[in-house]
C-alpha positions as a printed Julia matrix, in Angstrom:
53×3 Matrix{Float64}:
 -0.19   0.17    0.11
  3.15   2.54    0.49
  4.13   2.35   -3.05
  0.66   3.0    -4.17
  0.36   5.69   -1.86
  3.19   7.07   -3.39
  2.13   6.69   -7.02
 -1.48   7.98   -6.45
  0.01  11.28   -4.71
  2.21  11.88   -7.71
 -0.38  11.07  -10.2
 -2.63  13.52   -8.71
 -0.17  16.26   -8.6
  1.96  16.06   -5.68
  5.3   17.0    -6.55
  7.95  14.55   -6.39
  9.79  16.11   -3.23
  6.56  15.58   -1.23
  6.01  12.35   -2.05
  9.88  11.59   -1.45
  9.53  13.31    2.04
  6.0   11.08    3.04
  7.99   7.92    1.97
 11.08   9.13    3.84
 13.35   8.62    1.02
 16.92  10.34    0.83
 16.49  11.5    -2.74
 13.84  11.9    -5.22
 15.44   9.75   -7.63
 14.75   6.91   -5.19
 11.47   7.85   -4.97
 10.55   8.05   -8.79
 12.2    4.7    -9.09
 10.32   3.26   -6.45
  6.9    4.59   -7.64
  7.85   3.23  -11.03
  8.3    6.4   -13.08
 10.22   6.16  -16.09
 12.42   8.62  -18.44
  9.54   8.4   -20.82
  7.16   9.68  -17.89
  9.4   12.54  -17.44
  9.67  13.63  -21.29
  5.88  13.18  -21.29
  5.32  15.85  -18.77
  7.93  18.13  -20.25
  5.99  17.63  -23.69
  2.39  18.51  -21.69
  4.0   21.71  -19.91
  5.72  22.92  -23.16
  6.03  26.76  -23.29
  5.4   27.66  -26.98
  7.0   31.28  -28.1
């Protein structure tokens, strides 16, 4: 249930830093790996929030 909590928090918009703190991880990269975020997820987020000039 702990991993699910982290994934749900992040998917509902909580920052990875906040999820990291709740899960008591020492680094956001650990949290990202733990909840199953991949490089593709990160790139999709960049594309979703891309600022166009």
